[in-house]
Every structure is written in C-alpha cells, then in structure tokens.
KEKE-3310 file (N, C-alpha, C; in steps of 0.2 Angstrom, whole numbers, plus 5000, padded with zeros to 4 digits):
npx = (4909:4899:4894:4907:4908:4897:4902:4914:4918:4906:4904:4914:4915:4902:4909:4918:4911:4905:4915:4921:4912:4910:4924:4931:4924:4932:4946:4950:4952:4963:4981:4998:5010:5024:5030:5025:5030:5043:5045:5041:5051:5062:5059:5059:5071:5072:5081:5090:5100:5095:5086:5093:5101:5090:5089:5098:5097:5093:5088:5082:5066:5064:5060:5053:5059:5050:5039:5044:5044:5029:5027:5034:5027:5017:5022:5019:5007:5008:5006:4995:4986:4973:4971:4981:4978:4963:4969:4975:4963:4958:4966:4966:4952:4952:4955:4945:4937:4943:4941:4928:4928:4933:4925:4912:4914:4910:4900:4882:4880:4875:4876:4891:4895:4890:4898:4910:4910:4907:4919:4928:4924:4928:4938:4950:4955:4956:4968:4974:4969:4971:4984:4999:5010:5006:5003:5012:5006:4993:4996:5002:4989:4982:4990:4990:4974:4973:4980:4972:4960:4965:4969:4955:4951:4960:4957:4942:4946:4961:4975:4989:4993:4987:4996:5008:5007:5004:5016:5026:5016:5020:5034:5036:5028:5040:5047:5038:5034:5040:5031:5028:5026:5014:5009:5018:5014:5000:5003:5010:4998:4992:5001:5000:4988:4989:4997:4996:4996:5008:5021:5034:5035:5028:5036:5048:5045:5041:5051:5064:5057:5056:5070:5074:5068:5073:5086:5084:5079:5090:5101:5093:5094:5107:5109:5101:5099:5110:5112:5103:5097:5084:5077:5075:5073:5062:5059:5046:5036:5030:5029:5020:5010:5005:5004:4992:4984:4982:4977:4964:4954:4953:4946:4932:4932:4937:4951:4965:4983:4996:4993:4981:4979:4973:4959:4942:4932:4915:4904:4892:4893:4902:4893:4884:4892:4894:4879:4877:4885:4878:4866:4869:4877:4864:4858:4865:4864:4849)
npy = (5041:5039:5026:5019:5023:5016:5004:4999:5010:5010:4995:4994:5001:4995:4983:4988:4996:4985:4976:4986:4991:4976:4976:4988:4992:4983:4985:5000:5000:4991:4989:4991:4977:4967:4959:4968:4980:4978:4978:4991:4998:4994:4997:5011:5016:5013:5010:5014:5005:4997:4991:4983:4975:4966:4955:4945:4944:4934:4937:4941:4951:4950:4955:4957:4966:4975:4977:4982:4998:5000:4995:5007:5018:5015:5021:5035:5038:5034:5040:5033:5022:5017:5023:5018:5005:5007:5011:4999:4991:4998:4995:4981:4979:4980:4969:4958:4965:4967:4954:4952:4960:4951:4939:4946:4945:4930:4928:4934:4953:4955:4942:4940:4950:4945:4935:4939:4949:4937:4930:4939:4940:4927:4919:4917:4929:4938:4942:4949:4961:4964:4963:4973:4967:4958:4963:4961:4948:4953:4963:4952:4945:4955:4956:4942:4941:4950:4946:4934:4940:4944:4933:4929:4941:4937:4926:4929:4939:4940:4949:4957:4967:4963:4953:4957:4966:4956:4949:4958:4962:4949:4949:4959:4954:4943:4952:4954:4942:4925:4917:4918:4910:4904:4912:4913:4901:4908:4916:4907:4901:4913:4916:4906:4905:4916:4913:4900:4894:4895:4889:4892:4906:4905:4898:4908:4918:4911:4903:4912:4918:4908:4904:4917:4914:4904:4909:4917:4910:4904:4912:4916:4906:4903:4912:4908:4902:4908:4918:4916:4906:4901:4903:4894:4883:4869:4854:4843:4830:4828:4841:4846:4839:4844:4858:4857:4852:4865:4872:4868:4869:4883:4887:4885:4895:4894:4898:4893:4891:4900:4912:4915:4922:4934:4942:4936:4944:4945:4932:4929:4936:4928:4917:4920:4924:4908:4907:4914:4908:4894:4899:4903:4892:4885:4891:4890:4878:4876)
npz = (4913:4925:4922:4925:4939:4944:4941:4948:4959:4967:4971:4977:4988:4994:4998:5007:5019:5023:5027:5037:5044:5053:5058:5062:5076:5084:5078:5082:5094:5094:5096:5090:5091:5094:5082:5073:5077:5076:5062:5060:5063:5056:5044:5045:5040:5027:5011:4997:4997:5007:4998:4988:4997:5005:4995:4996:5011:5025:5038:5054:5052:5039:5022:5006:4993:4989:4998:5011:5008:5010:5021:5027:5023:5032:5044:5042:5050:5063:5079:5079:5080:5076:5066:5055:5053:5049:5035:5031:5030:5019:5009:5009:5004:4992:4987:4987:4978:4965:4964:4962:4951:4942:4943:4936:4923:4922:4928:4934:4940:4954:4960:4958:4967:4979:4980:4983:4994:5002:5002:5006:5019:5025:5039:5036:5031:5042:5048:5040:5039:5052:5055:5050:5045:5036:5024:5014:5008:5006:4994:4986:4982:4977:4965:4960:4958:4950:4937:4935:4930:4919:4912:4909:4903:4889:4885:4881:4871:4864:4865:4863:4874:4886:4888:4889:4900:4910:4910:4916:4928:4934:4936:4944:4956:4959:4968:4980:4987:4990:4986:4974:4963:4958:4950:4937:4933:4928:4919:4910:4906:4900:4890:4881:4878:4869:4862:4856:4842:4839:4844:4846:4849:4861:4868:4869:4877:4889:4892:4898:4908:4916:4918:4924:4936:4942:4943:4953:4964:4965:4971:4982:4991:4993:5003:5012:5027:5032:5038:5049:5058:5057:5047:5033:5021:5023:5020:5023:5027:5040:5045:5034:5037:5049:5046:5039:5048:5057:5048:5043:5054:5054:5043:5047:5058:5070:5079:5076:5081:5082:5081:5089:5099:5094:5093:5088:5075:5076:5077:5069:5057:5050:5047:5042:5029:5025:5023:5012:5002:5003:4996:4983:4978:4978:4967:4955:4955:4952)
capx = (4910:4894:4896:4913:4907:4894:4906:4919:4916:4900:4906:4922:4911:4898:4913:4922:4908:4904:4922:4920:4905:4913:4932:4933:4925:4940:4952:4951:4954:4969:4988:5003:5013:5028:5032:5024:5034:5050:5045:5040:5058:5067:5057:5062:5078:5075:5084:5090:5103:5091:5083:5098:5101:5085:5087:5102:5098:5086:5088:5075:5062:5066:5054:5055:5061:5042:5035:5047:5039:5023:5028:5037:5021:5012:5026:5016:4999:5009:5004:4987:4986:4966:4972:4985:4972:4958:4972:4976:4957:4957:4969:4964:4945:4953:4956:4938:4934:4946:4937:4920:4927:4936:4918:4907:4915:4906:4893:4878:4883:4873:4879:4898:4895:4890:4902:4916:4908:4909:4926:4932:4920:4933:4941:4957:4958:4954:4974:4978:4966:4972:4990:5001:5015:5003:5003:5015:5001:4988:4999:5002:4983:4982:4994:4986:4968:4974:4982:4967:4957:4970:4966:4948:4949:4964:4951:4937:4948:4968:4978:4997:4995:4986:5002:5016:5005:5005:5024:5026:5016:5023:5041:5033:5026:5046:5050:5034:5034:5042:5024:5026:5026:5007:5009:5021:5008:4994:5006:5011:4992:4989:5005:5000:4982:4988:5003:4994:4997:5014:5025:5041:5034:5026:5045:5052:5043:5041:5059:5068:5054:5058:5077:5073:5064:5079:5093:5081:5081:5099:5104:5092:5095:5115:5107:5096:5103:5118:5110:5099:5095:5077:5076:5078:5069:5061:5053:5045:5029:5027:5026:5015:5002:5005:5001:4986:4980:4981:4971:4957:4951:4953:4938:4927:4931:4941:4957:4972:4988:5000:4989:4973:4979:4969:4949:4940:4927:4907:4904:4888:4894:4903:4888:4882:4895:4890:4874:4878:4888:4872:4862:4874:4875:4857:4857:4869:4859:4843)
capy = (5040:5036:5020:5018:5024:5010:4997:4999:5013:5007:4989:4994:5004:4991:4979:4992:4996:4979:4974:4992:4988:4972:4974:4992:4991:4980:4989:5005:4997:4986:4993:4987:4974:4963:4959:4975:4986:4976:4979:4998:4999:4992:5002:5019:5018:5008:5015:5011:5000:4990:4986:4977:4970:4962:4950:4943:4944:4932:4938:4944:4956:4949:4957:4958:4973:4981:4978:4987:5004:5000:4998:5012:5022:5015:5026:5042:5038:5034:5034:5034:5015:5016:5025:5011:4999:5010:5011:4993:4990:5001:4990:4975:4979:4980:4962:4957:4972:4963:4947:4953:4963:4945:4936:4948:4941:4925:4927:4941:4957:4955:4936:4941:4955:4940:4930:4946:4949:4929:4929:4944:4938:4921:4921:4917:4935:4943:4942:4953:4966:4967:4964:4977:4964:4954:4968:4955:4942:4957:4964:4946:4943:4959:4953:4935:4941:4953:4939:4928:4945:4944:4928:4929:4944:4936:4920:4931:4944:4940:4956:4958:4972:4958:4948:4962:4967:4949:4949:4963:4959:4942:4951:4963:4948:4940:4957:4955:4937:4921:4914:4919:4903:4902:4919:4911:4897:4912:4919:4902:4901:4919:4917:4900:4906:4921:4909:4893:4892:4897:4886:4896:4912:4903:4897:4913:4921:4907:4901:4919:4919:4901:4906:4922:4912:4900:4913:4921:4907:4902:4919:4916:4899:4904:4916:4904:4900:4912:4924:4916:4897:4899:4904:4888:4879:4863:4848:4838:4827:4830:4849:4848:4837:4849:4864:4855:4851:4869:4876:4866:4873:4890:4887:4884:4900:4891:4902:4887:4893:4906:4919:4914:4928:4941:4942:4935:4948:4944:4926:4929:4937:4920:4912:4926:4921:4901:4906:4918:4900:4892:4904:4902:4884:4883:4897:4887:4870:4877)
capz = (4920:4929:4921:4929:4945:4947:4939:4952:4965:4972:4973:4981:4994:4997:5003:5012:5024:5028:5033:5041:5050:5057:5061:5066:5084:5086:5076:5083:5102:5095:5095:5086:5095:5093:5075:5069:5080:5075:5057:5057:5065:5051:5039:5047:5038:5021:5006:4989:4999:5009:4993:4987:5003:5004:4991:5001:5018:5027:5046:5057:5049:5031:5019:5000:4992:4987:5005:5016:5008:5010:5028:5030:5023:5038:5049:5044:5054:5069:5084:5078:5077:5072:5056:5054:5053:5043:5029:5030:5027:5013:5004:5008:5001:4984:4985:4985:4974:4960:4962:4958:4943:4939:4943:4933:4916:4921:4933:4935:4944:4960:4962:4959:4974:4985:4982:4983:5000:5006:5001:5011:5026:5027:5045:5034:5030:5047:5050:5034:5041:5060:5054:5046:5043:5032:5018:5008:5006:5004:4988:4982:4982:4971:4958:4958:4955:4942:4933:4933:4927:4913:4908:4909:4895:4886:4884:4876:4866:4864:4864:4866:4879:4892:4890:4892:4907:4915:4911:4920:4935:4937:4937:4951:4961:4963:4974:4983:4992:4987:4984:4967:4958:4955:4944:4933:4929:4927:4914:4905:4902:4898:4884:4878:4875:4864:4855:4855:4836:4838:4851:4847:4852:4867:4872:4869:4883:4897:4895:4901:4913:4921:4920:4931:4941:4944:4945:4958:4970:4967:4974:4988:4993:4995:5009:5018:5035:5033:5045:5054:5057:5058:5040:5030:5016:5026:5016:5029:5028:5046:5044:5031:5041:5054:5043:5037:5053:5059:5044:5044:5060:5053:5039:5052:5061:5075:5079:5080:5079:5085:5080:5092:5104:5092:5097:5080:5074:5077:5072:5065:5051:5047:5047:5035:5023:5024:5020:5006:4998:5000:4991:4977:4975:4976:4961:4952:4954:4949)
cpx = (4905:4894:4901:4913:4902:4896:4911:4919:4913:4901:4911:4919:4907:4902:4916:4918:4905:4909:4922:4918:4908:4919:4933:4932:4930:4946:4954:4954:4962:4975:4992:5006:5019:5031:5031:5029:5041:5049:5045:5047:5062:5065:5058:5067:5079:5077:5085:5096:5100:5088:5086:5099:5097:5085:5092:5102:5091:5085:5081:5073:5065:5060:5056:5054:5054:5037:5038:5043:5034:5021:5030:5031:5016:5017:5022:5010:5002:5007:4997:4986:4978:4967:4975:4981:4968:4964:4973:4969:4956:4960:4968:4956:4947:4956:4949:4935:4938:4943:4931:4922:4928:4928:4914:4909:4912:4899:4887:4881:4882:4877:4887:4898:4895:4895:4908:4915:4908:4914:4929:4930:4924:4937:4949:4959:4959:4963:4978:4974:4968:4980:4994:5006:5012:5001:5005:5010:4994:4990:4999:4996:4981:4984:4990:4981:4968:4977:4978:4962:4959:4969:4960:4948:4953:4961:4946:4941:4958:4970:4986:4998:4994:4993:5008:5012:5006:5011:5028:5025:5019:5030:5042:5034:5034:5048:5044:5034:5038:5036:5021:5025:5020:5008:5014:5017:5004:4998:5008:5004:4991:4994:5002:4993:4984:4994:5002:4996:5004:5020:5032:5039:5032:5034:5049:5051:5042:5048:5064:5064:5057:5067:5079:5073:5071:5085:5089:5081:5088:5100:5101:5094:5102:5114:5103:5101:5109:5118:5107:5096:5089:5074:5078:5072:5069:5057:5053:5036:5026:5025:5020:5008:5000:5001:4995:4981:4976:4976:4965:4953:4949:4945:4932:4928:4933:4950:4963:4976:4991:4996:4981:4973:4974:4963:4948:4934:4920:4907:4898:4889:4899:4898:4884:4886:4895:4884:4872:4880:4881:4868:4865:4873:4868:4855:4860:4866:4853:4845)
cpy = (5039:5029:5015:5018:5017:5002:4996:5003:5010:5000:4990:4998:5001:4986:4982:4993:4990:4976:4981:4990:4982:4971:4982:4994:4987:4983:4995:5006:4993:4991:4987:4983:4969:4963:4964:4980:4985:4981:4986:5001:4998:4996:5008:5022:5014:5013:5011:5004:4994:4987:4981:4972:4965:4955:4945:4940:4940:4932:4940:4950:4955:4951:4959:4964:4978:4981:4982:4995:5006:5000:5004:5017:5022:5019:5032:5043:5036:5041:5033:5028:5013:5018:5021:5006:5000:5010:5003:4989:4991:4998:4985:4975:4978:4974:4959:4960:4968:4957:4949:4956:4956:4940:4938:4947:4934:4924:4933:4945:4956:4947:4937:4945:4951:4938:4933:4945:4942:4929:4933:4943:4930:4924:4920:4924:4940:4945:4949:4959:4969:4968:4968:4972:4959:4958:4964:4951:4947:4960:4958:4944:4948:4957:4946:4936:4946:4949:4936:4932:4944:4939:4927:4933:4942:4929:4921:4935:4944:4947:4955:4964:4969:4954:4951:4965:4961:4949:4954:4963:4954:4946:4955:4959:4945:4946:4958:4948:4932:4915:4914:4914:4902:4908:4916:4904:4902:4913:4915:4902:4906:4920:4910:4902:4910:4919:4903:4889:4893:4896:4888:4901:4911:4903:4902:4917:4917:4905:4908:4919:4913:4902:4912:4920:4908:4903:4915:4917:4902:4905:4917:4909:4898:4907:4913:4902:4904:4918:4923:4909:4897:4900:4900:4885:4870:4859:4842:4837:4827:4838:4849:4845:4842:4856:4862:4853:4857:4874:4875:4869:4879:4892:4888:4889:4899:4894:4897:4892:4897:4914:4920:4919:4933:4938:4941:4940:4942:4937:4924:4932:4931:4916:4915:4922:4914:4902:4908:4913:4896:4893:4902:4895:4883:4886:4893:4881:4872:4881)
cpz = (4925:4929:4924:4936:4948:4945:4945:4958:4971:4975:4979:4989:4998:5003:5008:5019:5026:5031:5038:5047:5055:5061:5064:5072:5087:5083:5080:5091:5101:5093:5091:5092:5093:5087:5072:5072:5078:5067:5054:5060:5060:5046:5040:5043:5031:5018:5001:4991:5001:5005:4990:4991:5004:5001:4994:5009:5021:5035:5049:5053:5042:5028:5012:4998:4992:4993:5009:5013:5009:5018:5033:5028:5029:5044:5049:5047:5060:5074:5085:5075:5074:5065:5052:5051:5048:5036:5027:5027:5021:5007:5002:5004:4994:4982:4983:4980:4965:4959:4958:4952:4939:4937:4937:4924:4916:4924:4933:4941:4951:4964:4963:4965:4978:4987:4984:4992:5005:5008:5007:5018:5030:5033:5041:5033:5036:5049:5045:5036:5048:5059:5049:5042:5038:5024:5011:5004:5003:4995:4983:4978:4975:4966:4956:4955:4950:4936:4930:4930:4920:4908:4906:4901:4889:4882:4879:4870:4866:4861:4868:4874:4887:4893:4891:4900:4911:4916:4917:4927:4938:4939:4943:4957:4963:4968:4978:4989:4987:4985:4977:4961:4954:4949:4938:4929:4927:4920:4909:4902:4895:4891:4879:4875:4867:4857:4855:4848:4835:4842:4853:4851:4859:4871:4873:4875:4890:4897:4899:4907:4918:4923:4925:4936:4945:4947:4953:4965:4971:4972:4984:4993:4996:5001:5014:5023:5036:5039:5049:5052:5057:5051:5035:5027:5021:5022:5021:5028:5034:5047:5041:5033:5045:5052:5042:5044:5057:5054:5043:5049:5057:5050:5043:5057:5069:5075:5083:5076:5083:5086:5084:5097:5102:5093:5088:5080:5074:5072:5068:5059:5046:5045:5041:5028:5020:5020:5013:5000:4997:4996:4984:4973:4973:4969:4954:4950:4949:4943)
residu = (MET:LYS:THR:LYS:LEU:PHE:LYS:TYR:VAL:ILE:PRO:TYR:LEU:VAL:ILE:PHE:PHE:VAL:LEU:PHE:SER:ILE:TYR:PHE:PRO:TYR:LEU:ARG:LYS:TRP:THR:LEU:ASN:GLY:ASP:GLU:LEU:ILE:VAL:LEU:ASP:ILE:ALA:LYS:ASN:TYR:SER:PHE:LYS:SER:PHE:LEU:ALA:SER:PHE:VAL:TYR:ASN:GLY:SER:GLY:HIS:TYR:ASN:PRO:LEU:ILE:LEU:PRO:PHE:LEU:LYS:PHE:TYR:ARG:LEU:PHE:LEU:PRO:ASN:PHE:ALA:LEU:ILE:HIS:LEU:VAL:ASN:LEU:VAL:LEU:PHE:THR:SER:VAL:PRO:LEU:LEU:LEU:PHE:ILE:GLY:LEU:LYS:ALA:LEU:LEU:PRO:THR:LEU:LEU:SER:LEU:LEU:LEU:ALA:VAL:ALA:PHE:ALA:LEU:SER:PRO:ILE:PHE:TYR:PHE:HIS:ILE:PHE:ALA:ILE:ASN:ALA:VAL:ALA:ASN:THR:VAL:MET:LEU:LEU:VAL:ASN:LEU:SER:LEU:ILE:TYR:LEU:LEU:LEU:LYS:MET:GLY:LYS:LYS:PRO:LYS:ASN:SER:TYR:LEU:TYR:THR:SER:ILE:LEU:LEU:PHE:ILE:LEU:SER:ILE:PHE:ILE:LYS:GLU:THR:PHE:LEU:ILE:ASN:LEU:TYR:LEU:VAL:SER:LEU:ILE:SER:TYR:ILE:ARG:PHE:ARG:LYS:ASN:ILE:THR:LYS:PHE:LEU:ARG:ILE:ILE:ILE:PRO:LEU:VAL:VAL:ILE:VAL:LEU:VAL:PHE:PHE:TYR:PHE:ARG:SER:LYS:SER:LEU:GLY:SER:ASN:ASN:ILE:TYR:TYR:LYS:TYR:VAL:ILE:SER:VAL:TYR:LYS:LEU:LYS:GLU:THR:PHE:SER:LEU:PHE:ILE:PRO:TRP:LEU:PHE:ASN:TYR:PRO:VAL:GLY:TRP:GLN:TYR:GLY:VAL:ARG:LEU:PRO:ILE:SER:ILE:PHE:TYR:LYS:LEU:ALA:ILE:PHE:ILE:ASN:ILE:ILE:ILE:ILE:PHE:TYR:ILE:ILE:ILE)
# end
C-alpha cells in the first residue's frame, strides 16, 4: 500500500499542486460563457435517446456519446464556477500522471516527474483547464497515454490482458472524439508485438477494427452537413497552412487564435518548463 502511495498518489499530488498554484488564482474568478453555457444546457436533458442520436447529429453543440455524461456531471456544481474548474483541473492532472507512469518504464523517477510537469505546463493545455468543453480532449489524452503505457508493457512482457485492454480502450475512444485514429495505430502495434510470429492472428484482430472504423465514418459522413452547414470535412492546403501558422505561436506562449480572449497564466512558469527541458537535454547528452 505504501509503495503504491509513492508510485501514484504522491506524483499526482505534486503535479496537481503545481498546476493548482498557477491556475486557481485565475480560475476562481473565471466564469463559464459562450459555448460552455450552451453545452451545459444540452447536457441537462441527456438520455439514452440522446446517446443514440449523437451518432448521426452534427448540428450545434454536437459531442460524441461518452462526453455528454461528463458535461452533465459538471451541472452538479452549478452555480459554483470555481468548483467546476477545480473538478476540471483534478481530471486534467491525470494526463501528466499517466505520462509520468509511462516514462518511468524508460527513465529515472525524478526525471520522469520533471518531464511530466514540464508537459503539463505547456500553454497548449491551458484551454483544457479553463474550458469545460475541452473535456473530450482530456479524456482522449487519457486513452492515448494508457495505450502507450500498454504498448511499453507489451514490449517488455507480452500478455493477452494488455491486448484485450487496448482493444477495449480503442472501442471506447470511438465514442469520445473523431481523433481516435491514432489509437488504431497504437492497438496495431500492441497486436503486432503480441502476434508477430502469427500474422493470421494479428489480421484477425486488426481487420475487424478497421471495418468498425470504416462503418463509423460512413454513418458520420452521411450526417455531415445534413443538420448544419458548418460541420463538414474540409480538405484544404490553405486551411492546413493557416492552422499551422496559428499553432506555432502557441508553442512560444503567444495566444493566437479565437481563444486569445482568455488570459494566460504567469509566463514565468512556462520559462520554468523550458528550463526543465534544457536540463533534461543536457542530462541525456552527458
């Protein structure tokens, strides 16, 4: 019990209090607005019927089936906005914790913890903590990192339980967000490691999963644009360039894009994150 406390609980608390000390002075004064209020209103009447309808609905306030229950959970804390943001922070802290657990399989404990903290301090993630409608991104990150951890475990000691867990996580991720395709790649790697000497067994696992993905996107594409003209897949080199040009400044703590109305936390902590990364680079080189 004591070993597990130091392995998981203590690192979680360290990461949480680092983030709490940075964000909460801002979050306690921050209110919900715009899309977040719409989302909470949609979640109010969420039911099994809504769960089924979310597969083919692409209109305003569309969220995949497993996300709306999270948003409905936030309603329990209304009108205490500070408490809602605190719950969001508690959930997000699990992301760098999972990264820490995965890194421990490759690196020393202290170095893994420093990397996890530096990862959590990235300005990319402040939106995940400020906005409750970013919960889908947080949950998907939890699935992604869990699969990476299973991949590392499978590489050390192949087990069927790792494979079955990875397949379950992948299927769940389909109900979280459309960005689940990276999980198919991770499950494919896990399956290959387990059955690299038996390609037939590997294909028996992967082919059904690919079919599920194709069926999913077939039904999703049938509904695209049928409810709202703004929800369509757009393949455009210009849009790709625009997205890339907006993404790069974020890496340097410059708030570009539609979210720059949100005040960024103290920049010194991002400088700290850069300093940690520099130390780690020198540690690896030396």
